[in-house]
PADODREN-914664 format. One record per residue: residue in one letter; residue number from 1; x, y, z of N, C-alpha, C, CB in turn. Coordinates in steps of 0.05 Angstrom, whole numbers, plus 5000, padded with zeros to 4 digits. Atoms other than C-alpha are relative to their C-alpha. Glycine has a CB too. Example, Ala and Ser with C-alpha at 12.3 -4.5 7.8 and 13.67 -1.06 7.14 Angstrom:
<atom 'a'; 1; <5018; 4976; 5000>; <5246; 4910; 5156>; <5018; 5024; 5000>; <4980; 5001; 5025>>;
<atom 's'; 2; <4984; 4976; 4999>; <5273; 4979; 5143>; <4985; 5022; 5014>; <5009; 5009; 4971>>;
//
This chain:
<atom 'm'; 1; <5016; 5025; 5004>; <9557; 7592; 8996>; <4973; 5007; 4988>; <4996; 4985; 5027>>;
<atom 't'; 2; <5025; 4995; 5013>; <9497; 7588; 8951>; <4977; 4991; 5019>; <4998; 4984; 4973>>;
<atom 'p'; 3; <5022; 5008; 4982>; <9433; 7589; 8993>; <4984; 4977; 4988>; <4981; 5024; 5004>>;
<atom 'g'; 4; <5017; 5022; 5009>; <9387; 7529; 8990>; <4973; 5011; 4989>; <4994; 4981; 5023>>;
<atom 'k'; 5; <5026; 4993; 5010>; <9319; 7529; 8957>; <4978; 4991; 5020>; <4995; 4987; 4972>>;
<atom 'f'; 6; <5022; 5005; 4982>; <9253; 7530; 8996>; <4976; 4991; 4983>; <4993; 5024; 5017>>;
<atom 'i'; 7; <5023; 5011; 5015>; <9199; 7484; 8967>; <4978; 4992; 5020>; <5010; 4975; 4984>>;
<atom 't'; 8; <5022; 5006; 4982>; <9131; 7478; 8999>; <4979; 4983; 4985>; <4987; 5025; 5011>>;
<atom 'l'; 9; <5021; 5018; 5011>; <9076; 7426; 8988>; <4974; 5008; 5013>; <5007; 4970; 5006>>;
<atom 'e'; 10; <5026; 4991; 4990>; <9004; 7448; 8995>; <4978; 4983; 4988>; <4995; 5029; 4993>>;
<atom 'g'; 11; <5023; 5015; 5009>; <8935; 7418; 8986>; <4984; 4988; 5023>; <5008; 4979; 4980>>;
<atom 'l'; 12; <5017; 5012; 4980>; <8879; 7383; 9023>; <5014; 4974; 5010>; <4972; 4993; 4988>>;
<atom 'd'; 13; <4991; 5026; 4990>; <8896; 7324; 9068>; <4986; 4978; 4983>; <4992; 4996; 5030>>;
<atom 'g'; 14; <5010; 5021; 5018>; <8888; 7262; 9024>; <5009; 5004; 4972>; <4970; 4999; 5002>>;
<atom 'a'; 15; <4991; 4994; 5027>; <8918; 7296; 8963>; <5026; 4987; 4992>; <5002; 5030; 4996>>;
<atom 'g'; 16; <4975; 5014; 5006>; <8983; 7257; 8969>; <5026; 5014; 5007>; <5000; 4993; 4972>>;
<atom 'k'; 17; <4976; 4985; 4993>; <9031; 7309; 8997>; <5021; 4983; 5014>; <4993; 5024; 5017>>;
<atom 's'; 18; <4981; 5015; 4984>; <9063; 7263; 9048>; <5013; 4978; 4985>; <4986; 4989; 5025>>;
<atom 's'; 19; <4989; 5023; 5015>; <9072; 7203; 9003>; <5020; 5010; 4979>; <4978; 4984; 4988>>;
<atom 'h'; 20; <4982; 4990; 5021>; <9103; 7245; 8947>; <5024; 5015; 5012>; <4985; 5018; 4981>>;
<atom 'a'; 21; <4978; 4985; 4988>; <9147; 7284; 8996>; <5024; 4982; 5003>; <4991; 5011; 5028>>;
<atom 'e'; 22; <4977; 5018; 4997>; <9191; 7224; 9011>; <5013; 4994; 4973>; <4991; 4973; 5013>>;
<atom 'w'; 23; <4988; 5004; 5027>; <9199; 7210; 8937>; <5015; 5025; 4991>; <4977; 4994; 4979>>;
<atom 'l'; 24; <4986; 4976; 5008>; <9217; 7283; 8925>; <5027; 5003; 5014>; <4982; 5024; 5007>>;
<atom 'l'; 25; <4975; 5000; 4985>; <9270; 7279; 8980>; <5021; 4982; 4986>; <4996; 4992; 5029>>;
<atom 'd'; 26; <4982; 5019; 5013>; <9301; 7218; 8947>; <5009; 5011; 4973>; <4987; 4973; 4996>>;
<atom 'h'; 27; <4994; 4988; 5026>; <9298; 7253; 8879>; <5021; 5022; 5002>; <4975; 5010; 4986>>;
<atom 'l'; 28; <4981; 4978; 4997>; <9334; 7315; 8904>; <5027; 4990; 5010>; <4988; 5020; 5020>>;
<atom 'r'; 29; <4974; 5011; 4991>; <9387; 7275; 8941>; <5015; 4986; 4978>; <4995; 4981; 5024>>;
<atom 'a'; 30; <4987; 5013; 5023>; <9400; 7234; 8879>; <5013; 5020; 4981>; <4979; 4983; 4984>>;
<atom 'g'; 31; <4988; 4979; 5016>; <9415; 7300; 8845>; <5022; 5015; 5014>; <4978; 5019; 4992>>;
<atom 'g'; 32; <4978; 4988; 4985>; <9467; 7317; 8897>; <4993; 5022; 5019>; <5020; 5010; 4981>>;
<atom 'r'; 33; <5009; 4979; 4982>; <9425; 7363; 8940>; <5000; 4991; 5029>; <4973; 5010; 4993>>;
<atom 'd'; 34; <5004; 5004; 4971>; <9430; 7368; 9016>; <4972; 5010; 5006>; <5022; 5014; 5017>>;
<atom 'v'; 35; <5028; 4992; 4997>; <9356; 7369; 9035>; <4988; 4990; 5026>; <4983; 4990; 4976>>;
<atom 'k'; 36; <5014; 5008; 4975>; <9312; 7367; 9097>; <4970; 5002; 4994>; <5008; 5018; 5024>>;
<atom 'l'; 37; <5029; 4999; 5001>; <9238; 7351; 9102>; <4989; 5009; 5027>; <4989; 4972; 4993>>;
<atom 't'; 38; <5012; 4990; 4975>; <9196; 7388; 9153>; <4970; 5004; 4995>; <5013; 5027; 5009>>;
<atom 'r'; 39; <5029; 4997; 5003>; <9122; 7405; 9165>; <4990; 5023; 5017>; <4986; 4974; 5007>>;
<atom 'e'; 40; <5014; 4979; 4985>; <9074; 7458; 9190>; <4971; 4991; 5005>; <5001; 5027; 4986>>;
<atom 'p'; 41; <4984; 4991; 4978>; <9050; 7465; 9241>; <5018; 4979; 5011>; <4981; 5010; 5023>>;
<atom 'g'; 42; <4980; 5019; 4990>; <9111; 7433; 9272>; <5028; 5008; 4992>; <4994; 4972; 4989>>;
<atom 'g'; 43; <4973; 4995; 5009>; <9183; 7426; 9250>; <5020; 5006; 5021>; <4999; 5023; 4982>>;
<atom 't'; 44; <4982; 4996; 4977>; <9212; 7444; 9318>; <4986; 4987; 5024>; <5005; 5031; 5004>>;
<atom 'a'; 45; <5012; 5012; 4976>; <9201; 7418; 9388>; <4976; 5016; 5009>; <5021; 4999; 5023>>;
<atom 'l'; 46; <5023; 4983; 4992>; <9157; 7478; 9405>; <4978; 4998; 4979>; <5009; 5029; 5003>>;
<atom 'g'; 47; <5020; 5001; 5021>; <9122; 7474; 9338>; <4983; 4974; 5001>; <5013; 5001; 4973>>;
<atom 'e'; 48; <5014; 5025; 4998>; <9104; 7401; 9349>; <4980; 5000; 5024>; <5019; 4977; 5003>>;
<atom 'k'; 49; <5019; 4997; 4977>; <9073; 7418; 9417>; <4976; 5017; 4991>; <5015; 5014; 5024>>;
<atom 'l'; 50; <5022; 4983; 5009>; <9032; 7473; 9384>; <4983; 4984; 4980>; <5011; 5025; 4987>>;
<atom 'r'; 51; <5016; 5016; 5019>; <9012; 7423; 9329>; <4980; 4982; 5015>; <5020; 4982; 4984>>;
<atom 'e'; 52; <5019; 5017; 4985>; <8982; 7377; 9382>; <4976; 5016; 5008>; <5015; 4989; 5025>>;
<atom 'l'; 53; <5023; 4983; 4992>; <8939; 7435; 9407>; <4983; 5007; 4976>; <5011; 5025; 5014>>;
<atom 'l'; 54; <5015; 4991; 5023>; <8919; 7458; 9338>; <4984; 4978; 4987>; <5019; 5012; 4979>>;
<atom 'l'; 55; <5014; 5022; 5013>; <8899; 7390; 9312>; <4980; 4986; 5019>; <5019; 4980; 4990>>;
<atom 'g'; 56; <5016; 5015; 4981>; <8867; 7365; 9377>; <4981; 5016; 5017>; <5017; 4986; 5017>>;
<atom 'r'; 57; <5016; 4984; 4982>; <8836; 7423; 9414>; <4982; 5020; 4985>; <5017; 5015; 5020>>;
<atom 's'; 58; <5017; 4979; 5012>; <8776; 7466; 9395>; <5008; 5027; 5010>; <4970; 4994; 5007>>;
<atom 'm'; 59; <4991; 4973; 4992>; <8793; 7540; 9396>; <4988; 5021; 4981>; <5031; 5002; 4999>>;
<atom 'h'; 60; <5009; 4978; 5016>; <8773; 7608; 9370>; <5017; 5003; 4975>; <5000; 5027; 5017>>;
<atom 'l'; 61; <4986; 4998; 5025>; <8792; 7622; 9298>; <5025; 5018; 5002>; <4982; 5010; 4978>>;
<atom 't'; 62; <4977; 4982; 4997>; <8837; 7681; 9317>; <5022; 4987; 5016>; <4991; 5026; 5015>>;
<atom 't'; 63; <4980; 5015; 4985>; <8872; 7638; 9369>; <5015; 4980; 4981>; <4988; 4985; 5024>>;
<atom 'e'; 64; <4989; 5020; 5019>; <8882; 7585; 9314>; <5021; 5013; 4982>; <4978; 4988; 4984>>;
<atom 'v'; 65; <4981; 4988; 5019>; <8916; 7632; 9265>; <5024; 5012; 5015>; <4986; 5022; 4983>>;
<atom 'l'; 66; <4977; 4990; 4985>; <8959; 7664; 9319>; <5019; 4978; 5008>; <4990; 5015; 5025>>;
<atom 'l'; 67; <4983; 5023; 4994>; <8984; 7596; 9341>; <5014; 4989; 4976>; <4983; 4978; 5013>>;
<atom 'm'; 68; <4987; 5009; 5025>; <8998; 7577; 9269>; <5024; 5017; 4994>; <4980; 5001; 4976>>;
<atom 'f'; 69; <4978; 4982; 5006>; <9041; 7638; 9260>; <5021; 5000; 5022>; <4990; 5028; 4996>>;
<atom 'a'; 70; <4980; 5003; 4979>; <9075; 7629; 9328>; <5017; 4975; 4993>; <4986; 4996; 5027>>;
<atom 'a'; 71; <4985; 5024; 5008>; <9095; 7558; 9306>; <5018; 5006; 4976>; <4982; 4977; 4994>>;
<atom 'r'; 72; <4985; 4994; 5025>; <9117; 7586; 9238>; <5024; 5018; 5006>; <4981; 5014; 4980>>;
<atom 'n'; 73; <4978; 4983; 4992>; <9159; 7640; 9270>; <5023; 4984; 5011>; <4991; 5022; 5020>>;
<atom 'q'; 74; <4979; 5017; 4988>; <9197; 7589; 9311>; <5013; 4982; 4979>; <4988; 4982; 5022>>;
<atom 'h'; 75; <4991; 5017; 5022>; <9203; 7544; 9250>; <5020; 5014; 4983>; <4976; 4990; 4983>>;
<atom 'l'; 76; <4983; 4984; 5017>; <9234; 7599; 9209>; <5027; 5006; 5013>; <4987; 5026; 4992>>;
<atom 'h'; 77; <4976; 4992; 4986>; <9284; 7622; 9261>; <5018; 4976; 5008>; <4993; 5016; 5024>>;
<atom 'e'; 78; <4985; 5023; 4990>; <9304; 7553; 9287>; <5009; 4981; 4979>; <4983; 4985; 5020>>;
<atom 'l'; 79; <4994; 5020; 5020>; <9304; 7511; 9224>; <5003; 5011; 4972>; <4980; 4979; 5001>>;
<atom 'i'; 80; <5001; 4994; 5029>; <9286; 7541; 9157>; <5021; 5020; 4992>; <4972; 5011; 4993>>;
<atom 'w'; 81; <4981; 4980; 5008>; <9328; 7604; 9153>; <5029; 4991; 5004>; <4995; 5026; 5014>>;
<atom 'p'; 82; <4972; 5010; 4997>; <9392; 7573; 9183>; <5007; 4979; 4979>; <5004; 4989; 5028>>;
<atom 'a'; 83; <4994; 5021; 5019>; <9387; 7513; 9137>; <5003; 5012; 4972>; <4977; 4979; 4999>>;
<atom 'l'; 84; <4997; 4988; 5027>; <9376; 7555; 9074>; <5026; 5015; 4998>; <4976; 5019; 4995>>;
<atom 't'; 85; <4975; 4985; 5000>; <9434; 7600; 9093>; <5024; 4981; 4996>; <5003; 5016; 5025>>;
<atom 'a'; 86; <4978; 5019; 5001>; <9478; 7538; 9100>; <5000; 4984; 4973>; <4998; 4980; 5022>>;
<atom 'g'; 87; <5001; 5013; 5026>; <9459; 7515; 9029>; <4982; 4976; 4999>; <5027; 4992; 4993>>;
<atom 't'; 88; <5018; 5023; 4999>; <9409; 7462; 9050>; <4973; 5007; 4987>; <4996; 4989; 5029>>;
<atom 'w'; 89; <5027; 4996; 5011>; <9345; 7455; 9010>; <4980; 4990; 5021>; <4996; 4984; 4973>>;
<atom 'i'; 90; <5021; 5007; 4981>; <9281; 7453; 9052>; <4975; 4993; 4984>; <4995; 5023; 5020>>;
<atom 'v'; 91; <5026; 5007; 5011>; <9218; 7416; 9032>; <4981; 5000; 5024>; <5000; 4971; 4986>>;
<atom 's'; 92; <5019; 4998; 4978>; <9160; 7435; 9078>; <4972; 4993; 4992>; <5001; 5029; 5011>>;
<atom 'd'; 93; <5028; 5008; 5004>; <9092; 7402; 9082>; <4984; 5023; 5013>; <4994; 4972; 5014>>;
<atom 'r'; 94; <5016; 4976; 4994>; <9052; 7468; 9085>; <5018; 5023; 5009>; <4980; 4993; 5022>>;
<atom 'f'; 95; <4989; 4975; 4992>; <9071; 7540; 9097>; <4978; 5021; 5000>; <5025; 5009; 4982>>;
<atom 't'; 96; <5020; 4979; 4996>; <9035; 7607; 9097>; <4976; 4998; 4981>; <5013; 5027; 4996>>;
<atom 'd'; 97; <5023; 5003; 5018>; <8992; 7591; 9036>; <4977; 4984; 5014>; <5008; 4985; 4974>>;
<atom 'a'; 98; <5020; 5016; 4986>; <8957; 7541; 9082>; <4983; 5017; 5019>; <5013; 4978; 5016>>;
<atom 's'; 99; <5015; 4982; 4982>; <8937; 7597; 9131>; <4979; 5015; 4984>; <5020; 5019; 5014>>;
<atom 'y'; 100; <5020; 4987; 5016>; <8904; 7635; 9075>; <4977; 4981; 4992>; <5013; 5012; 4974>>;
<atom 'a'; 101; <5020; 5019; 5009>; <8868; 7572; 9051>; <4982; 4990; 5022>; <5014; 4977; 4986>>;
<atom 'y'; 102; <5015; 5013; 4979>; <8847; 7542; 9117>; <4987; 5021; 5019>; <5018; 4982; 5017>>;
<atom 'q'; 103; <5012; 4980; 4982>; <8838; 7600; 9166>; <4985; 5022; 4985>; <5022; 5013; 5018>>;
<atom 'g'; 104; <5014; 4980; 5016>; <8820; 7649; 9111>; <4977; 4989; 4984>; <5020; 5013; 4981>>;
<atom 'g'; 105; <5022; 5012; 5016>; <8781; 7608; 9060>; <4981; 4983; 5015>; <5012; 4985; 4978>>;
<atom 'g'; 106; <5018; 5018; 4985>; <8755; 7553; 9104>; <4987; 5013; 5024>; <5016; 4977; 5009>>;
<atom 'g'; 107; <5011; 4989; 4975>; <8747; 7591; 9169>; <4986; 5027; 4997>; <5021; 5003; 5019>>;
<atom 'g'; 108; <5012; 4974; 5005>; <8727; 7658; 9139>; <5013; 5023; 5013>; <4972; 4999; 5010>>;
<atom 'l'; 109; <4985; 4978; 4988>; <8780; 7700; 9174>; <5006; 5021; 4978>; <5026; 4990; 5013>>;
<atom 'v'; 110; <4994; 4978; 5019>; <8790; 7768; 9141>; <5029; 4997; 4991>; <4995; 5027; 5013>>;
<atom 'l'; 111; <4974; 5005; 5011>; <8850; 7759; 9095>; <5021; 5021; 5008>; <4999; 4997; 4970>>;
<atom 'e'; 112; <4981; 4979; 4992>; <8880; 7826; 9115>; <5014; 4994; 5027>; <4985; 5027; 5002>>;
<atom 'k'; 113; <4987; 5008; 4975>; <8893; 7797; 9184>; <5023; 4981; 4996>; <4980; 4988; 5020>>;
<atom 'i'; 114; <4979; 5019; 5007>; <8933; 7740; 9154>; <5023; 5014; 4987>; <4989; 4977; 4982>>;
<atom 'e'; 115; <4979; 4984; 5013>; <8970; 7789; 9110>; <5017; 5015; 5020>; <4988; 5019; 4980>>;
<atom 'a'; 116; <4985; 4985; 4980>; <8989; 7830; 9171>; <5019; 4981; 5015>; <4981; 5013; 5020>>;
<atom 'l'; 117; <4983; 5019; 4986>; <9016; 7768; 9207>; <5023; 4991; 4982>; <4984; 4976; 5009>>;
<atom 'e'; 118; <4979; 5007; 5019>; <9055; 7748; 9144>; <5021; 5022; 4999>; <4988; 4995; 4972>>;
<atom 'r'; 119; <4981; 4978; 5001>; <9087; 7817; 9140>; <5016; 5002; 5025>; <4985; 5027; 4995>>;
<atom 'w'; 120; <4986; 4999; 4974>; <9105; 7813; 9214>; <5020; 4977; 5002>; <4980; 4999; 5023>>;
<atom 'v'; 121; <4984; 5024; 4995>; <9133; 7742; 9215>; <5021; 4995; 4978>; <4983; 4975; 5002>>;
<atom 'h'; 122; <4979; 5004; 5021>; <9168; 7737; 9147>; <4996; 5019; 4977>; <4999; 4971; 4990>>;
<atom 'p'; 123; <5004; 4980; 5021>; <9165; 7802; 9108>; <5018; 4995; 4976>; <5005; 5028; 5011>>;
<atom 'g'; 124; <4984; 5003; 5024>; <9187; 7793; 9036>; <5010; 4972; 4995>; <5022; 5018; 5001>>;
<atom 'f'; 125; <4990; 5027; 5003>; <9202; 7719; 9045>; <4978; 4981; 4992>; <5014; 4990; 5025>>;
<atom 'e'; 126; <5020; 5020; 5008>; <9164; 7665; 9007>; <5015; 4976; 4988>; <4980; 5012; 4980>>;
<atom 'p'; 127; <4986; 5023; 5012>; <9179; 7596; 8979>; <5010; 5006; 4971>; <4981; 4976; 4999>>;
<atom 'd'; 128; <4990; 4999; 5028>; <9220; 7589; 8915>; <4980; 4986; 4981>; <5028; 4988; 4998>>;
<atom 'l'; 129; <5019; 5016; 5016>; <9168; 7538; 8891>; <4980; 4988; 5019>; <5015; 4979; 4983>>;
<atom 't'; 130; <5021; 5013; 4985>; <9102; 7514; 8917>; <4985; 4981; 4982>; <4980; 5020; 5013>>;
<atom 'l'; 131; <5014; 5020; 5015>; <9071; 7449; 8892>; <4973; 4997; 5013>; <5015; 4973; 4998>>;
<atom 'l'; 132; <5027; 5002; 4990>; <8995; 7451; 8901>; <4987; 4974; 4990>; <4983; 5025; 4993>>;
<atom 'f'; 133; <5013; 5025; 5008>; <8966; 7381; 8901>; <4970; 5004; 5001>; <5009; 4976; 5019>>;
<atom 'd'; 134; <5029; 4993; 5001>; <8896; 7395; 8877>; <4983; 4975; 4996>; <4995; 5019; 4977>>;
<atom 'l'; 135; <5018; 5023; 5000>; <8840; 7346; 8889>; <4973; 5008; 5010>; <5011; 4977; 5018>>;
<atom 'p'; 136; <5027; 4993; 4990>; <8764; 7352; 8897>; <4997; 4990; 5029>; <4978; 4987; 4983>>;
<atom 'p'; 137; <5002; 5007; 4972>; <8746; 7350; 8971>; <4987; 4973; 5005>; <4984; 5021; 5015>>;
<atom 'e'; 138; <5013; 5026; 4996>; <8701; 7289; 8963>; <5020; 4977; 4997>; <4977; 4996; 4980>>;
<atom 'i'; 139; <4980; 5021; 5004>; <8759; 7247; 8937>; <5021; 5001; 5022>; <5014; 5004; 4972>>;
<atom 'a'; 140; <4981; 4998; 4978>; <8807; 7274; 8989>; <4989; 4988; 5026>; <5007; 5030; 5005>>;
<atom 'r'; 141; <5012; 5011; 4976>; <8759; 7256; 9045>; <4999; 4970; 4999>; <4971; 5012; 5004>>;
<atom 'a'; 142; <5001; 5029; 5002>; <8750; 7186; 9019>; <5027; 4987; 5005>; <4989; 4992; 4972>>;
<atom 'r'; 143; <4973; 5011; 4996>; <8825; 7176; 9019>; <5008; 5001; 5029>; <5020; 5016; 4983>>;
<atom 't'; 144; <4991; 4997; 4972>; <8837; 7203; 9089>; <4984; 4982; 5019>; <4997; 5029; 5009>>;
<atom 's'; 145; <5017; 5016; 4983>; <8778; 7164; 9119>; <5010; 4971; 5002>; <4971; 5001; 4991>>;
<atom 'k'; 146; <4989; 5028; 5001>; <8813; 7099; 9099>; <5027; 4999; 5014>; <5002; 4991; 4972>>;
<atom 'a'; 147; <4973; 5000; 4991>; <8881; 7120; 9125>; <5004; 5001; 5030>; <5015; 5023; 4988>>;
<atom 'r'; 148; <4996; 4996; 4971>; <8872; 7142; 9198>; <4976; 5014; 5012>; <5026; 5016; 5005>>;
<atom 'a'; 149; <5021; 4985; 4987>; <8827; 7173; 9249>; <5003; 5030; 4994>; <5001; 4996; 5031>>;
<atom 'a'; 150; <5000; 4972; 5009>; <8808; 7245; 9229>; <5008; 5018; 5023>; <4973; 5008; 4989>>;
<atom 'd'; 151; <4994; 4979; 4980>; <8839; 7304; 9266>; <4979; 5021; 4999>; <5029; 5012; 4995>>;
<atom 'r'; 152; <5021; 4979; 4997>; <8801; 7368; 9283>; <4994; 5013; 4973>; <5009; 5021; 5019>>;
<atom 'f'; 153; <5004; 4988; 5026>; <8811; 7397; 9213>; <4986; 4981; 4981>; <5026; 5010; 4988>>;
<atom 'e'; 154; <5011; 5020; 5019>; <8795; 7333; 9175>; <4970; 4994; 5006>; <5016; 4975; 5002>>;
<atom 'q'; 155; <5028; 5004; 4993>; <8727; 7331; 9211>; <4982; 5022; 4990>; <4997; 4997; 5030>>;
<atom 'k'; 156; <5016; 4978; 5011>; <8705; 7396; 9177>; <4982; 4990; 4977>; <5019; 5023; 4991>>;
<atom 't'; 157; <5019; 5007; 5021>; <8649; 7396; 9126>; <5012; 5001; 4972>; <4975; 5018; 5001>>;
<atom 'v'; 158; <4991; 4999; 5028>; <8658; 7385; 9051>; <4999; 5029; 4991>; <4982; 4983; 4982>>;
<atom 'e'; 159; <5002; 4972; 5008>; <8635; 7458; 9042>; <5025; 5016; 5010>; <4975; 5013; 5011>>;
<atom 'y'; 160; <4976; 4988; 4989>; <8693; 7480; 9087>; <5024; 4995; 4981>; <5007; 4990; 5028>>;
<atom 'f'; 161; <4977; 5007; 5017>; <8743; 7443; 9043>; <4996; 5011; 4971>; <5003; 4970; 4999>>;
<atom 'q'; 162; <5004; 4987; 5025>; <8711; 7471; 8980>; <5010; 5028; 5000>; <4970; 4999; 4992>>;
<atom 'r'; 163; <4990; 4973; 4997>; <8726; 7540; 9006>; <5031; 5000; 5001>; <4988; 5014; 5025>>;
<atom 'v'; 164; <4971; 5002; 4998>; <8797; 7519; 9024>; <5012; 4996; 4972>; <5008; 4976; 5018>>;
<atom 'r'; 165; <4990; 5006; 5027>; <8808; 7491; 8954>; <4998; 5025; 4982>; <4985; 4977; 4987>>;
<atom 'a'; 166; <5004; 4976; 5017>; <8780; 7554; 8921>; <5021; 5021; 5005>; <4972; 5012; 5006>>;
<atom 'v'; 167; <4979; 4980; 4994>; <8829; 7599; 8958>; <5027; 4990; 4990>; <5001; 5005; 5031>>;
<atom 'y'; 168; <4975; 5011; 5011>; <8887; 7553; 8941>; <5003; 5006; 4970>; <5002; 4970; 5005>>;
<atom 'l'; 169; <5000; 4996; 5029>; <8869; 7558; 8867>; <5002; 5029; 4993>; <4976; 4987; 4987>>;
<atom 'q'; 170; <4998; 4971; 5005>; <8859; 7633; 8871>; <5029; 5010; 5004>; <4981; 5015; 5019>>;
<atom 'r'; 171; <4972; 4992; 4994>; <8928; 7641; 8902>; <5019; 4990; 4978>; <5009; 4990; 5027>>;
<atom 'a'; 172; <4983; 5011; 5021>; <8959; 7596; 8849>; <4997; 5018; 4975>; <4992; 4971; 4993>>;
<atom 'a'; 173; <5004; 4984; 5024>; <8928; 7638; 8793>; <5013; 5028; 5003>; <4970; 5004; 4995>>;
<atom 'a'; 174; <4989; 4974; 4995>; <8955; 7702; 8825>; <5030; 4999; 5007>; <4985; 5015; 5021>>;
<atom 's'; 175; <4973; 5003; 4988>; <9025; 7675; 8843>; <5022; 5005; 4980>; <5003; 4972; 5011>>;
<atom 'a'; 176; <4979; 4995; 5021>; <9062; 7692; 8778>; <5018; 4975; 4997>; <5017; 5024; 5008>>;
<atom 'g'; 177; <4985; 5025; 5005>; <9084; 7619; 8772>; <5013; 4987; 5024>; <5021; 5006; 4980>>;
<atom 'r'; 178; <4988; 5013; 4976>; <9108; 7607; 8843>; <4985; 4975; 5008>; <5001; 5019; 5023>>;
<atom 'i'; 179; <5017; 5023; 4992>; <9050; 7560; 8858>; <4993; 4985; 4974>; <4974; 5009; 5015>>;
<atom 'r'; 180; <5005; 5018; 5023>; <9047; 7502; 8808>; <4979; 4980; 5008>; <5026; 4987; 4990>>;
<atom 'v'; 181; <5022; 5018; 4993>; <8982; 7462; 8808>; <5006; 4972; 4989>; <4973; 5011; 4989>>;
<atom 'i'; 182; <4996; 5028; 5007>; <8991; 7386; 8808>; <4973; 4986; 5001>; <5020; 4986; 5019>>;
<atom 'd'; 183; <5025; 5015; 5000>; <8931; 7344; 8788>; <5003; 4974; 5016>; <4991; 4993; 4970>>;
<atom 'a'; 184; <4995; 5023; 4981>; <8931; 7297; 8848>; <4981; 4977; 4996>; <4997; 5010; 5028>>;
<atom 'a'; 185; <5018; 5022; 5006>; <8875; 7254; 8819>; <5013; 4981; 4980>; <4974; 5011; 4988>>;
<atom 'q'; 186; <4986; 5018; 5019>; <8925; 7225; 8769>; <5012; 4976; 5014>; <5021; 5016; 4985>>;
<atom 'a'; 187; <4984; 5022; 4989>; <8962; 7160; 8778>; <5026; 5010; 5012>; <5006; 4978; 4978>>;
<atom 'p'; 188; <4976; 4990; 4987>; <9022; 7168; 8825>; <5024; 5004; 4982>; <5008; 4981; 5021>>;
<atom 'd'; 189; <4977; 4996; 5018>; <9073; 7159; 8769>; <4997; 5025; 4983>; <5004; 4975; 4983>>;
<atom 'l'; 190; <5005; 4976; 5016>; <9041; 7215; 8729>; <5004; 5025; 5018>; <4973; 5000; 4988>>;
<atom 'v'; 191; <4995; 4978; 4981>; <9041; 7260; 8791>; <5030; 5005; 5003>; <4987; 4994; 5028>>;
<atom 'r'; 192; <4971; 4997; 4996>; <9115; 7246; 8802>; <5014; 5011; 4975>; <5012; 4974; 5008>>;
<atom 'q'; 193; <4989; 4990; 5025>; <9130; 7260; 8729>; <4996; 5031; 4999>; <4987; 4987; 4976>>;
<atom 'q'; 194; <5005; 4971; 5000>; <9098; 7329; 8737>; <5017; 5014; 5021>; <4970; 5006; 5005>>;
<atom 'i'; 195; <4983; 4988; 4979>; <9135; 7342; 8802>; <5029; 5002; 4990>; <4999; 4982; 5026>>;
<atom 'e'; 196; <4972; 5000; 5011>; <9201; 7324; 8768>; <5004; 5022; 4980>; <5007; 4973; 4987>>;
<atom 'e'; 197; <4998; 4978; 5020>; <9186; 7373; 8712>; <5002; 5027; 5014>; <4976; 4999; 4981>>;
<atom 'e'; 198; <5000; 4975; 4986>; <9171; 7429; 8761>; <5026; 5005; 5015>; <4976; 5002; 5020>>;
<atom 'i'; 199; <4974; 4997; 4986>; <9234; 7416; 8802>; <5022; 5006; 4980>; <5006; 4973; 5015>>;
<atom 'g'; 200; <4980; 4994; 5021>; <9274; 7415; 8737>; <4999; 5029; 4992>; <4995; 4982; 4976>>;
<atom 'n'; 201; <5003; 4971; 5007>; <9247; 7484; 8720>; <5012; 5018; 5022>; <4971; 5007; 4996>>;
<atom 'l'; 202; <4988; 4984; 4978>; <9268; 7509; 8789>; <5030; 5000; 4998>; <4990; 4988; 5027>>;
//
């Protein structure tokens, strides 16, 4: 059986990941793909419990990144790897790039620590394609403030999110084409046109 493809969606909250994820699922299913949508932190019963802690409780930065990778480890073993092996495509709202951007760029954690956790939890494994929904933090904040009450991460400063965005863009530039930058400030139909092109290339 041909393994499924692993597609991840990255970017600041407010960049449109969630709204475009449902459209992407429909697009892939229309093309005859068996596909599942999941998210990080989360994706499993344990992961969702850890998500509640991560989004709602103040904690030390090291604790934060360890919990992120604990949830990711469970996610991989319980959902992602079995599904891919069975030929199912997985679309995940965030994966390890988010740890580099948020705990590394935003929080200032030494990147070598994140690299060590990545090598431990999923050595040699990365998404087949990552769509980075890029948006200036000021616009992203304006969008999220209208949508819902802010979680612990969304309450961070604009400077924090500027650092997050910078690391995302640095990783995209160094990714040899795996991370494709989507201009999330465009009209939704133009964003979806670009997504469709990137999926077609995959």
